[in-house]
N, C-alpha and C positions, 0 to 999 in steps of 0.2 A: 371586298373594293380600295383597302388602306392597301394592300401585297402591289394592287398595280399601279396605284397610285406612287410609294417608291420606287416601284424598280422604273416607271418613267422617269420619276423622277432623275434616277443614278444612272439610268440610259442617255439624257437631256446632257447632263455633267459632265460624262468620262468620254464623250462620243468624240474621235476626236478628230476636233476640226479648231483644236485651239491651235494658233498660227508657230510656226517651220520654229526654234528654238529656243523651244521651252526645253526644260527640265522632267523628266517624269522618271518616280522616283530617283530608280538608279543610274536613267537611262542621260546618257551625255548626245545632247544635238553633236551633228559633223562640224567642220569649220569650213567654210564655201573655197572653192580654191580662185575665187574671179580672182583674187590679187596678180595670181601666177599667171591668166591670158590675158594680163596688161606687156608682161618683158618681151622683146622683142623673138622676131622668128629665124631663129639658127638652129641648128641639129642640137646639138644640147641644152636649149632651151625648149625646145620642145619634143625631146628625154623625157626634161621636165614635167614640163606643164601634161604631159600625159600618165606619166607616176601620180602626178598632181590630184587631176580628176579622176586616176580610179580607186588615189585613194580615196576620193567625197563618195563614190559611188559604193566603195565597200562599207567604208565607216557610216553612208545616210543607213544603206541597206540591217548593218546593226543594230543603230538605232529605234526605226522600225519594228524592227525586231524586240529590241527592246519594252517597245512602247507595247504591240500587242501583249506579249506578258506580264507587264504592271495593269493595262487594263482589265484583263483577266484575271488577273488577281484579286485589282479593286471588284471587280463584279462579284466574284466569287464571295467576300468577306462581305462584302455590301447582305447578298442573298444571306448570310450566313444572320445577320444586323436582323437584317428584318424574319427571318423565322422566328429570334431569342429576341424581337419586340409580342410580333402577333403571341408566340405565347406567354405573354409576359398577359397581353391587354387577354387572354380567353383565359386564365387566372383568374382575375380577379369574382 
């Protein structure tokens, strides 16, 4: 019973539904390039905007991968703590 409750609580807390822009572990969120989209259309600006948007999507992909890794790390740690706690309770 306790194990099910602990695991359910952990999943609820670590589910990836917190707002974008938060820092998880060492994961830094990407900076939105929307400011670049306000520039007037010229060939030079268009190349700049394309580069900024491409850099954003690359950073966003890295950020999401980092969050996935951090979530997996926390889940493994939480499972270990749950196991140790259950052993503690059973040893009484």
